[in-house]
C-alpha positions in Angstrom: -5.0 -24.2 -9.4 -1.6 -23.8 -7.8 -1.1 -20.4 -6.1 2.1 -18.3 -5.8 2.5 -15.1 -3.8 5.0 -12.4 -5.0 6.3 -10.0 -2.4 8.5 -7.1 -3.2 10.4 -6.0 -0.1 12.5 -3.0 0.8 13.2 -1.8 4.3 10.0 -3.3 5.5 11.1 -4.6 8.9 8.3 -2.7 10.8 5.3 -4.5 9.2 6.4 -7.4 7.0 6.1 -10.1 9.7 2.4 -9.2 10.1 2.0 -9.7 6.3 3.8 -13.0 6.4 1.6 -14.2 9.2 -1.6 -13.3 7.4 -0.4 -15.2 4.3 0.6 -18.3 6.4 -2.8 -18.3 8.1 -4.9 -18.4 4.9 -7.8 -20.8 5.0 -6.6 -22.1 1.6 -2.8 -22.7 1.8 -0.7 -21.2 -0.9 1.8 -23.3 -2.8 4.7 -20.9 -3.0 5.8 -17.6 -1.6 8.5 -15.6 -3.4 10.1 -12.7 -1.5 12.4 -10.4 -3.5 14.4 -8.0 -1.4 15.7 -4.9 -3.1 18.9 -4.2 -1.1 17.2 -3.4 2.2 19.4 -1.7 4.8 17.4 -2.8 7.8 16.5 -6.3 9.1 13.9 -7.2 6.5 15.8 -10.1 5.0 16.6 -11.5 8.5 13.0 -11.3 9.6 11.8 -13.1 6.5 14.4 -15.9 6.7 13.8 -16.4 10.4 10.1 -16.6 9.8 10.6 -19.2 7.1 12.9 -21.3 9.3 10.8 -21.1 12.4 7.7 -22.2 10.6 9.4 -24.9 8.4 8.3 -23.3 5.2 10.3 -25.1 2.5 8.1 -23.6 -0.3 8.8 -20.0 0.8 11.9 -18.4 -0.7 13.9 -15.2 -0.2 15.9 -13.7 -3.0 18.3 -10.7 -2.5 18.9 -8.4 -5.4 22.6 -7.6 -6.0 21.6 -4.0 -6.8 18.6 -1.9 -6.0 16.2 -2.3 -9.0 13.4 -0.1 -7.8 9.8 -0.9 -6.8 8.4 -2.0 -10.2 11.4 -4.0 -11.4 11.6 -5.7 -8.0 8.0 -6.9 -8.4 8.7 -8.0 -12.0 11.6 -10.1 -10.6 9.4 -11.7 -8.0 6.6 -12.4 -10.5 9.1 -13.9 -12.9 10.2 -16.5 -10.3 6.6 -17.6 -9.5 5.5 -20.9 -10.9 1.8 -21.0 -9.9 -1.3 -21.0 -12.1 -2.4 -17.9 -10.2 -0.1 -15.2 -8.8 -1.1 -13.0 -5.9 0.8 -9.7 -5.3 1.5 -8.7 -1.7 3.0 -5.5 -0.3 5.2 -5.7 2.8 3.2 -3.4 5.0 -0.4 -4.5 4.3 -2.1 -7.7 5.4 -4.8 -10.2 4.2 -8.0 -11.5 5.7 -7.8 -15.3 6.3 -10.2 -16.1 3.4 -8.6 -13.9 0.8 -7.0 -16.7 -1.3 -10.0 -19.0 -0.9 -12.5 -16.4 -2.1 -10.5 -15.1 -5.0 -9.5 -18.5 -6.3 -13.2 -19.6 -6.1 -14.1 -16.5 -8.1 -11.5 -17.3 -10.8 -12.7 -21.0 -11.0 -16.3 -19.9 -11.3 -15.6 -17.2 -13.8 -13.0 -18.5 -16.2 -13.0 -15.4 -18.4 -11.4 -13.4 -15.5 -7.7 -13.2 -15.9 -7.0 -10.3 -13.4 -9.0 -10.0 -10.2 -8.9 -7.4 -7.5 -10.8 -7.3 -4.2 -12.0 -4.5 -1.8 -10.2 -3.8 1.4 -10.2 -1.8 4.6 -7.8 1.0 5.3 -5.8 0.7 8.6 -3.4 3.0 10.4 0.1 2.1 11.6 -1.4 0.3 14.6 -3.8 -1.8 12.6 -6.9 0.2 13.5 -9.5 0.6 10.7 -9.7 4.2 9.4 -13.3 4.9 8.5 -12.8 8.2 6.5 -9.3 7.8 5.1 -9.7 10.0 2.0 -8.4 7.2 -0.1 -10.2 7.1 -3.5 -11.7 4.1 -5.4 -12.5 2.1 -2.2 -15.9 1.1 -3.6 -19.3 1.5 -2.1 -20.7 -2.1 -2.1 -19.3 -5.2 -0.5 -21.8 -7.8 -1.3 -19.6 -10.3 -3.0 -20.7 -9.3 -6.5 -18.3 -9.1 -9.4 -17.7 -5.8 -11.2 -16.0 -6.0 -14.6 -13.6 -3.2 -15.6 -13.0 -2.2 -19.2 -9.9 -1.0 -21.0 -11.1 2.5 -21.4 -11.4 3.0 -17.6 -7.6 2.5 -17.2 -6.5 4.9 -19.8 -4.5 7.5 -17.9 -5.5 6.2 -14.5 -4.0 3.6 -12.2 -6.8 3.1 -9.6 -6.5 -0.5 -8.6 -3.8 -1.1 -5.9 -1.4 -3.9 -6.7 -1.6 -5.5 -3.3 -5.3 -6.3 -4.0 -4.5 -8.2 -7.2 -4.2 -11.8 -8.3 -3.8 -12.9 -11.9 -3.5 -16.0 -14.1 -0.2 -17.2 -15.4 -1.3 -16.2 -18.9 -0.8 -12.6 -17.8 2.8 -13.3 -16.6 3.6 -14.8 -20.0 2.7 -11.5 -21.7 4.5 -9.2 -19.2 7.1 -7.0 -20.7 9.0 -5.2 -17.9 8.2 -1.6 -18.6 10.2 0.9 -16.6 7.6 2.7 -14.5 8.9 4.9 -11.6 6.4 7.7 -11.4 2.7 8.0 -12.2 1.9 4.5 -13.5 3.0 1.2 -12.1 3.0 -2.6 -12.6 -0.5 -2.8 -11.2 -1.9 -0.5 -14.0 0.0 -2.6 -16.6 -1.3 -5.9 -15.3 -4.9 -4.6 -15.2 -4.6 -3.4 -18.7 -3.3 -6.7 -19.9 -6.2 -8.4 -18.3 -8.7 -6.3 -20.3 -6.7 -7.0 -23.5 -6.3 -10.8 -23.1 -9.7 -11.5 -21.5 -11.3 -9.8 -18.5 -10.3 -7.7 -15.5 -12.7 -7.6 -12.5 -13.2 -6.6 -8.9 -14.7 -8.8 -6.3 -16.8 -6.6 -4.1 -15.7 -8.1 -0.9 -13.2 -6.8 1.7 -10.4 -9.3 1.8 -7.4 -7.2 2.9 -6.1 -4.3 4.9 -4.2 -1.4 3.2 -1.9 0.2 5.7 -2.0 4.0 5.5 1.0 5.3 7.4 3.8 7.9 7.2 6.0 5.8 4.9 3.4 5.4 2.2 1.3 8.5 2.9 4.4 10.5 2.4 4.4 9.7 -1.3 1.2 11.7 -1.8 2.4 14.4 0.6 5.7 14.7 -1.3 3.8 14.9 -4.6 2.0 18.0 -3.3 4.8 19.5 -1.2 8.3 18.4 -2.1 7.7 17.4 -5.8 5.7 20.5 -6.6 8.0 22.6 -8.6 10.3 19.7 -9.6 9.6 19.9 -13.3 11.9 17.0 -14.2 10.0 14.5 -12.1 6.8 15.6 -13.8 8.4 15.2 -17.2 9.6 11.7 -16.3 6.1 10.7 -15.3 4.7 12.0 -18.6 7.4 10.2 -20.6 6.6 6.9 -18.9 2.9 7.5 -19.5 3.5 8.1 -23.2 5.7 5.0 -23.5 3.3 2.8 -21.5 0.2 3.8 -23.5 2.1 3.6 -26.8 3.0 0.0 -26.0 -0.7 -0.8 -25.7 -1.1 0.2 -29.3 0.8 -2.9 -30.3 -2.2 -5.0 -29.2 -5.3 -5.6 -31.3 -7.4 -2.9 -29.8 -11.0 -2.1 -30.7 -11.3 1.0 -32.9 -12.8 2.9 -30.0 -10.1 1.9 -27.5 -7.3 2.7 -30.0 -8.8 6.1 -30.7 -9.1 7.0 -27.0 -5.5 5.8 -26.3 -4.1 7.8 -29.2 -6.0 10.9 -28.0 -4.6 10.5 -24.5 -1.0 10.0 -25.8 -1.4 13.3 -27.7 -2.5 15.1 -24.5 0.6 13.7 -22.6 2.9 14.9 -25.4 1.3 18.4 -25.4 1.8 18.6 -21.6 5.4 17.5 -22.0 5.9 20.1 -24.7 4.6 22.8 -22.3 6.8 21.7 -19.5 9.8 21.8 -21.8 9.3 25.3 -23.3 7.0 26.9 -20.6 4.9 28.7 -23.2 1.8 30.0 -21.3 -0.2 30.0 -24.5 0.3 26.2 -24.8 -0.9 25.8 -21.3 -4.0 27.9 -21.9 -4.8 25.8 -25.0 -4.7 22.7 -22.8 -7.8 23.9 -21.1 -9.7 22.5 -24.1 -8.5 19.1 -23.1 -10.0 19.1 -19.7 -12.2 16.2 -20.7 -9.1 14.1 -21.1 -7.5 15.6 -17.9 -10.5 14.1 -16.1 -9.1 10.7 -16.6 -6.4 11.1 -14.0 -8.8 11.3 -11.1 -12.1 10.4 -12.9 -13.6 13.8 -12.1 -13.6 17.3 -13.6 -12.3 18.8 -10.3 -9.4 16.4 -10.3 -8.7 17.2 -13.9 -8.6 20.9 -13.2 -6.1 20.3 -10.4 -3.8 18.4 -12.7 -4.1 21.2 -15.3 -3.2 23.9 -12.7 -0.5 21.6 -11.4 1.2 21.6 -14.8 1.5 25.4 -14.6 2.9 25.2 -11.1 5.5 22.6 -12.1 6.5 24.5 -15.1 7.2 27.7 -13.2 8.3 26.2 -9.9 5.4 27.6 -7.9 4.9 25.8 -4.6 1.8 26.9 -2.7 2.7 24.5 0.2 5.9 26.3 1.2 
């Protein structure tokens, strides 16, 4: 199996060299690295080009977008340029353990039905120190090298596998249709869903990477709670994208059960969007009867209630964090 690595870069000068070093030092050498820069305003491109030149890496390439495409489309562009049988996704501020490629490729070879594979990882701070109790969800609770299969239903309404932990076979790339995700869902959700539709998506219960939890990416969740709360338009955009993304899945040959669950979730998203548009409190109260579907967002009733209350806060521009 030939291996490509797709990196979407944007203003990543602070950490990207660490990531590049971790990819270069893999116990199983990768065949190709594609770096797509999305109009960075810092030294990201220079750092990447210098690293490639200094290490004589003639199979590593940097592409500079003429315009800023956004996170998802930048990744789509990088993936599209990859030629390998297996494509690994890499974020600019994380890093890999030395045996990541070796272990994941072996898993794919031993389990030919797996088309999309994720791995477990440690969470680190901006200095590279492991954070034991980060508060990050879905980190897993066993790391014994076993394989855990994930079904289609588990991804409805929920993107819980981080893209940097993924690799997938070229058959997935051939089916990728660049959906325009900017808010709640992302390319990683889409890729995992395709894996369940075309064959299998799975997690290797082994820590093979380091997810860097720092101000620049923590701020997204902080902004969601503080800055974005009350910004109804952003909430609506996220719902529209969710409706479009899940509606696209209906074009596939789904099982009767999966189709029914997807359609039910789309109806919920449409009801939420209708409430945000007309701010009718009666509609919001009626949504409480859909809490079982709200649970999908965070895979818990408590999380579902938070989203339901959040809809009310967004609609009426109530910001408890001010």
